[in-house]
Structure formats: C-alpha cells, structure tokens
C-alpha angles and dihedrals in degrees: 000000000000126000122200107198094210091056098041125088111250094241091055095043089050091057094046090053095045092047092050101042103052160176094036125188117243125237109203097198126199118195141160131219127227090277094052096253113151127234130184123189139155125237128184096189087089144115146139116264107176139025101194100061094018104233129179127183130199130172125219100193126206110263113271089212102045104012089230125137122251119253088241091060092048091049098051088050090054096039113016099212134093144164119230109207116193117227126231130182096266091062103032097097093052089044088059089060089059090057090070109114097250116177121258114286097033113124109229090191086070096038094051097035100244125149117240116213127183121266122222104219103023136043102235111090126243128239108249093204094057114098092216127028123187118202106209142188113211109234102177143355117210116196110212098189146335106240130080112292094029114131132226115211110220105197112197137176118225109234099176138006123210111199124185109236090221092072095054126103127219090280090056091248126127111273111216089209091058102040091057096199126195128209139190128259120175129293111000094335128119134176128223119212096214142108115350091003088075122077137158132236124180114252112245099186092112099034129071110213128198096247136214092285091066092064111097113254093235090060094049091050096043098089089224097104128066120219089258089053091053092048090050090053091046091052093064111116096220141006121247117263122262088246092059092047092049091050092053091046091053091047092056098032093117091053092048094048092055093056125088113238094254091058098042096081093045090051092052091049092051091051090049091048090053090051091051090054087055090046090244096142098165091052091048090054091049090059093047093050096051094094090057093064 
C-alpha cells in the first residue's frame, strides 16, 4: 500500500500518520487567556527536544472538521505561558473528558474533575493529579499551515519541574514502573507503559560494538543461533585477540581433527552457543573465529 499525502483526504492521512508514529506521549496543557480564564487540553503531538536549555514542543493543530484553532493555541498567543502535565493511567479517563471541544471560557479542570494548584513561575495552574508538572515559558509559535489539520509548533522552555516523590526510585530518579505513563495510538487506542510492556536495553551511545557484520557468515547461516544470540554477539565491544583464538584452537585440536569438514563449522557453532548460554561472550567469539586462522 502506498499513500500520497496530496491525494489522500486529511482525515485518512491523519489516521495513517497516527497509526504509524506511535505510541506518542501526551501533553496535558493548562493555559490562561488574556482575561485569566483557564483552559486544560491534551495533545499527543508532543515531545522533549533539548535538555540544556530544557525545551518541549507540542502542536495544537487546526481542527480537521472545522478548520478552527484550539483554545490552547489562542491562549498561548495571548499569554505565552503554560504548564505541561504528564498523564498516567490513574488520570487518563478523566483526561479524556477534557478533550471534549468545549467553547472558549469553559474550565476543563471543573468539567473533568481535576484539581488546579498554583504554579510558582507561571500563571496557568498545575494539575495536582499529574505525577510530573512542567512550568513553561513559550518561546516561539511556528504555524505550519492554514487549513484544517495543520499544526502549530509551540516551543516552550521548562522553567520548573514538579515531580511526585512517590514515582522516584532509590537513586531519586523517575522509575518507569512507578510513573505508569500512558500514550496515544490512533483512533480510540492508548498504550500503557506498565508490566510486560516495559523492558530494558543497554545504552550504546558511549560504546562502539562489533556489529552483526563481524559475525562469520557460516555462523549466521548455521541455524544454531537465534536472533537474540546474534544480537548478543554483535553487542560485544571488542573481538578476542588472535593469540586467545590460537590458544583455544590448540586446546581443542584433537577434537577438530577428528571431525569431517562438513561438521567442523556446526561443532564450532554449538560450542559458541553453549558459551552464550553461560554468558561467556569472549569464549563464544573465540570458537567462531577459529576458521579465520
């Protein structure tokens, strides 16, 4: 299937994009207008883009049905401050109430049953029920178009973070298992970052690893290794030295000599697989590199 944006109705294109680029974090944004009236609305075109300075961006798009601007956009133009309240599972159903297209001047805190609390650096109130609240100063608004569906990038600097102590781990960092965040998919679908949905991968931003291409082709084609085995091998930071490989080859020379050529490679792969199961990555690599000597 191919989708050409210029030939696709906005409502369909919108769903293709939202279904493809997901899950998306939710910015539950509180703002005020020039008269001090409060608004609260969720947006899933949202993320953080810088840490120093701390910059977040969200996009209140023009309505695809009416072409009108959102009250949030009007408010940040009138008063360039906001609070971005993150959304966890305990508040998501009430948050959905606040997404109803109430007319300007209606207080969604009251409609959805949230508790407004004063901010310290900005005028819009915070949502008490949110586990993290970001007080922000709007720096710039970039209009991406005029018609319905066009976004407006609200670029804001975070002036102060309020973090509920109950979501912190022993190192005083946010624990993803405690914050229990939710995110948007497409249509009526959401995603909950909890339980089996959470998993860990080691960060490689400071380590150069050997990569999949370093694994001998015979090993990749052997059928002995699972994809996770190959990734484990590829994640090693360095290959063993020729001296270590030669030593192992000498240690098992009698075993190797007794094998016909067609079974030699399979035997090496099986030895390497056994090493992987023991988490002996360097030893596994030594077996796989023996044919190169």
